[in-house]
N, C-alpha and C positions, 0 to 999 in steps of 0.2 A: 836446686839442681841446675846443671848447665844445660843450655838448650841443645837439642839434637841438631847435628849438621852445621856446626860453626863454620863460617867461611874461612878459607885458607888465609885471606888477607888479614882478618881479625886475629887468627891464631898466630900468624907471623909477627904482627905488631906486638902481641903480648909476649912472645918469646924474646924479642929484642930487648924488651924492658926487663924481663926476668933475669937474664944472665949478666947483669952488671953487678959484679960481686963487690960488696962493701968491704972496707978494711976491718981487721980484727978488733980494733978498739971500738968501732961502732957496734959490732956484733956483741961484744962483751957488755957494753953499756945498755944495749937494748935488752939483753937477756937479764941483766941485773934489775932493770926497772920492772920487767914483767914478773920476775921471781918475787919481787916485793908485793905484787898485787895478786899473785896466784894465777894459774892457767898456763897454757903453753905459749901463746903469742897474743899480743894485743888485738890483732886483726881477727882472731878467732873467738874472741869473747862473745858469748851469746849465740854461738853457732853450734851446729852438730856436724860431724864428719860427713862430707859429701861423698857419695859413692859407697861401695861395699866390697868385701872380699869373700870368696866362697871356694869350696873345694868339692870334688866328687871323686869317690874312690881313691882318696889320698892324693889326688892330683889337683893342682891349682886351676880354677876356672879363670881363663884370661878373657876379659871382656871390657867394655867401656865403663862399667861400674868400678872395676879395679883401677882403671886409668884415672877416673874422677877422684878416687881416693888418693892416689899419688899426687894429683894436681892440688888437691885440698891442702895437703901439708907443704908441698913445694911452694905454694903461694905465700908462705911465711918467710921465704928466703930473703934475708935482709934484716928481719927481726931476729931470726935464729940462724945459726950456721948449719951447713949441710949435715954434719955429723949428728948434731942434736935433733934435726928433723928426722934423720934416718932412725935414730933410737926411738923417738916418739912414735913413728909409723910402725916400727917393729912391735912395740907394745900394743898398739891398736890391732895389728894383724894377729898377734898371739891369741886374742880373745875370739877370733873367728876361724883360725886355721889350725890344723893339726901339725904334728912334727914333720911330716913329709912335705906338705904344701907350703909351710912357712919359709924354708930356705929357697924354694922356687920363687915365691913372691918377692923376697928380698933381692935375689939375683936379678929378677926382672926389673925391679925398681932401680938397681944400680945401672943396668943397661939403658933404662929409660932416661936417667939423669945424663948418662954419657951421650945419648942421642940428642937430648936437648942442648947440651953444650956444643955438640958438633954443628948445630944449626947457626950458632952465633956468627954473624958476618956473612953467612951464605945468602940469606934472603936479601940483604942490602944490595948484592950484586945484580939482583933481578927484581928490584923494588917496584918497577912499573910493568912487569910482565908476569901476569898471573900464571900463564901456562908454564913458563920457565921455573917459577917458584915451585909449582906443583912437582915438576920433574926433580928439582933439587931435594925437596923434602922427601919424596918417595924413595929416591936413591939413598938418602941418609938412613931412612928407616930400614931398608933392606940390609944395611951393614950391621944392624944390631938385633933384628928380630926375625924369627922364622915366619913362614907364610901363615901358619895357623895363628901365631901371635899378632901378625899384622892384621889379619881378618878380625880378630877379637878386639884389639885395641883401637884400630883406626878404620874398620870396614865401612861404617856408615859415613864417616867424614870423608873418606877417599871417594866414595861413590857420589857424594853430594858435590865435592870439589870438581870431580871429573864432569859431572853434569853442568856445573857453572861454567867451566872452560868451554865446553862444547856449545852451550847456549850463547855465550858471548861471541863465539866464532860465527854462529848463525846470524845473530843480530847485526854483526859488523860486515856481513857479506853483501856488497852492493849489487851483486847479480841476482839477489833474491827479492821478490816482491814482499810487501807487508803480509799478504795472505800466506805466502810460502813460508815466511819466517814463523808466523803464528802456528802453522801446521807442523813444521819440523820441531819447534820447541815443545808443542803438545805431545808429539811422539816421544821425544826425549823424556818428558815428565812421566809419561805412562810406563817407561822402563824402570823408573825408580821403585825401590821397595815401598810397600804401602805406608810404613811408618814415616819414611822420609817424604813421601808425597803428601801425607797429611800435614807434616810439620811445615812444608813449603806453602801449603794452601791455607794454613791456619790464620796467618796475619791478614789475609784479604778475604777470609770467608764471610766476615760480617758485612763487607762492602758488597759482595756478590748477593748476599741475602737481602740487603737493603734495596739493591737494584731490582731483584726479582719481586720483592714486596711492592715496590712502586709500580712496576708493570702490571701486577695483579690488581692493584687498587684502581689503576687507570682503566683497566678492562672491566671494572665492575665486580671484581671478585668479592665474595662474602667472607665472614669470619671463619667458617668451616674450611673454606678453600685456603685461607691464609694459614690456618693451623696445619693443614696437610702439607702445604709448601714448606713451612718451617720444619715439620717433622722429617720430611724427606731430605732437607739440606743440612740440618744440625742435630737431628735426633729428637725423640719424643720428650725427654726430660728438659732439654733446652727450649723446646716449643712451649712446654707448660710454663716454664719460667718467663718466657717472653709474653705469654698470654696474661700472666699475673701482672707483669710490668705494664702492659697495655691498660689493664683495669685500674692500676694505681695511677697511671698518667691521666686517664680519663677522669678519675675522681679528683685529682689535683686540678685539672683544667676547669672542671665544673665549679669547684670552690673558688678558684681564682677569678673566673668570670663573674660569679655572684658578688664577690668582694669588690671587684672593680666597678660593677654597676652601682652597688650601694655606696661606695666611696665617692663616685662621681655625683651621686645625688646629695650626699652630705656637703661636698665642697661647693655645690651649686645652691645650697640653702641660704638665701639672703637673710633669713631670720636669725641666723647664728653669727656670733662674732668669729673672728679669725681663730682666736684661742679655743672657742667652743668647737669649731669645726675640726681643729687639730686634735682635741681631746676625743671627739667622737670617732674620728678615724682610728686613733690609737686604740680605743676600746674595741672597735669593730675588729681590728687586726688581731688583738689578743684573744678575742672570742673565736675567731675562725682558724688561727694558725698557731702552731707551737713556736717557741723561741727559735728552734732550729729552722723551721719552715720560713719564719719571718725573714731570716737572712737571705732567702732566695727572692723575696718580693721585689726589691729595687730593680732587678733585671727585667721584670714583667710590667712595671708601672711607668707611665710617662713622667718626664721630669716636671 
């Protein structure tokens, strides 16, 4: 699945690459090659459709899942022509939607394609100005979609992009102190929906946890306090897994320390020849570690 809250810059870069239409001969050759192997397009081999389509009361549900389904098939543009992609998507939608919602979905898809095409060249005019790109993209969207459709298809992305633009403006403001910038960015972040806030925090959550653990250990915190800290920051299930990893790491370190001590004693044994010492170390290693574990040993042993 695609990540929540893609940055506008990344989306624009992808769009510029998307709408370079290949010539007909290239499309026919690609289609022929794929037909001989089976499947819809080479790039989709081994994948399942991203996103989903749904209806309620005979009306199409317009959400980011539907947009992801559109993008899944449009990603094959260049391997297959647009008409073939549309036909394949329609077949997929027929399995999920009834007679009323299906034409709604296909009409929305056609407008989505038109919107994507309308963007070609527009972002290039504002390639270095994220705020201006956001204005251009949002203006283009309003030409093709109702407000309800905009909220469903792009709501989370728009909110995150707006947050990014406002955050960058704060961080670039020379009149603000570092503390002011941190406070204002935190206020912006608190205004994000919980799902977007969690997605933004996820990449750095492990860093915050590691920092908090280090502070706890430096202050003399015990294992119970460590478990409580982890539970509060990442949840009980994750805390349980981390505790198990701690036990595994402690067991590994104990075996490693014992092996290094015995290995040192073998290598220092003047009563053994060099070959005998080498054989004894190899035997000790095979007794203490699996072949997979032995691959890790060179990183822990002196040269």
